[in-house]
C-alpha positions in Angstrom: 14.5 -27.3 -38.7 10.8 -28.1 -38.9 8.2 -26.4 -41.0 5.8 -23.8 -39.6 2.0 -23.9 -39.9 0.4 -23.8 -43.3 -2.7 -21.5 -43.6 -5.7 -23.1 -42.1 -8.2 -22.9 -39.2 -6.9 -21.0 -36.2 -3.6 -20.1 -38.0 -2.8 -16.4 -37.8 -0.1 -15.0 -40.2 1.6 -12.0 -38.6 3.0 -9.1 -40.7 6.5 -10.4 -40.2 5.6 -13.7 -41.8 5.4 -15.8 -38.6 2.4 -18.0 -38.2 0.9 -19.1 -35.0 -2.1 -21.3 -34.3 -4.7 -20.3 -31.7 -7.2 -22.8 -30.5 -9.6 -23.9 -27.8 -8.4 -26.7 -25.5 -12.1 -27.7 -25.0 -12.1 -28.7 -28.7 -10.4 -31.8 -30.1 -6.9 -31.4 -31.3 -7.0 -30.4 -35.0 -5.9 -32.9 -37.6 -2.6 -32.6 -39.3 0.8 -31.9 -37.8 1.2 -31.5 -34.1 2.7 -28.4 -32.6 6.4 -28.2 -31.8 5.7 -25.9 -28.9 2.6 -24.8 -27.1 1.8 -21.9 -24.7 -1.2 -22.8 -22.5 -3.1 -20.1 -20.8 -5.2 -21.6 -18.0 -6.0 -21.1 -14.3 -4.7 -24.6 -13.5 -2.0 -26.8 -15.0 -3.0 -28.3 -18.4 -3.0 -32.0 -19.2 0.4 -33.2 -20.4 1.1 -33.0 -24.2 3.6 -34.8 -26.3 5.5 -31.6 -27.4 7.4 -28.9 -25.6 5.1 -26.5 -23.8 4.8 -23.7 -21.2 1.9 -23.1 -18.9 1.0 -19.6 -17.9 -1.3 -19.3 -15.0 -4.0 -17.1 -16.5 -7.5 -17.4 -15.1 -10.5 -17.1 -17.4 -11.6 -13.5 -18.2 -8.6 -12.1 -16.3 -4.9 -11.4 -16.9 -1.8 -13.6 -16.3 -0.9 -13.9 -12.7 2.7 -13.1 -13.6 2.4 -10.5 -16.3 6.2 -10.0 -17.0 6.7 -13.7 -17.3 3.8 -13.9 -19.7 5.3 -11.2 -21.9 8.7 -13.0 -21.8 7.1 -16.4 -22.7 5.2 -14.8 -25.5 8.3 -13.1 -26.9 10.1 -16.5 -26.8 7.1 -18.1 -28.6 7.3 -15.4 -31.3 11.0 -16.2 -31.9 10.3 -19.9 -32.0 7.4 -19.4 -34.5 9.9 -18.3 -37.1 11.0 -22.0 -37.4 8.6 -24.1 -35.5 4.8 -24.8 -35.2 3.8 -22.8 -32.2 0.3 -22.8 -30.8 -1.3 -20.7 -28.1 -4.5 -22.0 -26.4 -6.9 -21.5 -23.5 -10.1 -23.2 -22.6 -12.4 -21.4 -25.0 -9.8 -20.1 -27.5 -11.0 -16.5 -27.5 -10.2 -14.2 -24.6 -6.9 -15.3 -23.3 -5.8 -16.8 -26.6 -6.8 -13.7 -28.4 -5.0 -11.5 -25.9 -1.8 -13.5 -26.3 -2.1 -13.5 -30.1 -2.6 -9.7 -30.0 0.6 -9.3 -28.0 2.3 -11.5 -30.5 1.0 -9.3 -33.3 2.5 -6.3 -31.6 5.9 -8.2 -31.4 5.5 -8.8 -35.2 5.0 -5.2 -36.0 1.3 -4.3 -35.6 0.9 -1.0 -33.7 -0.4 -1.8 -30.1 -3.6 0.2 -30.7 -4.4 -1.9 -33.8 -3.5 -5.3 -32.5 -6.9 -6.3 -31.1 -8.6 -5.4 -34.4 -5.9 -7.3 -36.3 -6.5 -10.5 -34.3 -10.2 -10.2 -34.5 -10.0 -10.0 -38.3 -7.4 -12.7 -38.7 -8.4 -15.1 -35.9 -11.8 -14.6 -34.3 -14.2 -11.7 -34.2 -14.7 -12.0 -30.5 -11.0 -12.4 -29.6 -9.9 -10.4 -26.5 -12.9 -10.3 -24.2 -12.3 -7.7 -21.5 -11.1 -4.1 -21.2 -8.3 -5.3 -19.0 -7.1 -7.7 -21.7 -7.2 -4.9 -24.3 -5.2 -2.7 -22.0 -2.7 -5.5 -21.4 -2.1 -5.8 -25.2 -1.5 -2.0 -25.5 1.0 -2.2 -22.6 2.8 -5.5 -23.4 5.4 -3.9 -25.6 5.1 -0.2 -25.0 8.0 0.0 -22.6 5.7 0.1 -19.6 5.4 -2.8 -17.1 2.3 -4.9 -17.7 -0.7 -4.3 -15.4 -0.4 -6.0 -12.0 -2.5 -9.2 -11.6 -5.1 -7.4 -9.3 -6.2 -5.3 -12.3 -7.8 -8.3 -14.1 
């Protein structure tokens, strides 16, 4: 068993005690411990990393191209965050990363209608950038299928 993140830049502590790190891939890797697992939200495959990772095809300012797979991957990331250092990242670290963190907040117990505000307070004030991303967060655990990719 490894340790999870300690509080610090980009680390969001969820109501259930899980901690996840959000970050921008355009910025240098933060110092300290490396992630055990990363979820990378990009329109094209990311550069290889030395840890376990999953790439979700998620174009900038849009929604994931496979919404149900994205929800499944994020649920698995939430489970891993109980015992591992999990990071979620996109190019700029705000829209897609904020959207994913807001979905993770919902999985951790934040009401869907409050998740964007939660992540904006805990991570970045401009997290989750588009109305479609906000709607995706509300739908990601509400028992309804996520929006189809043509709605992003």
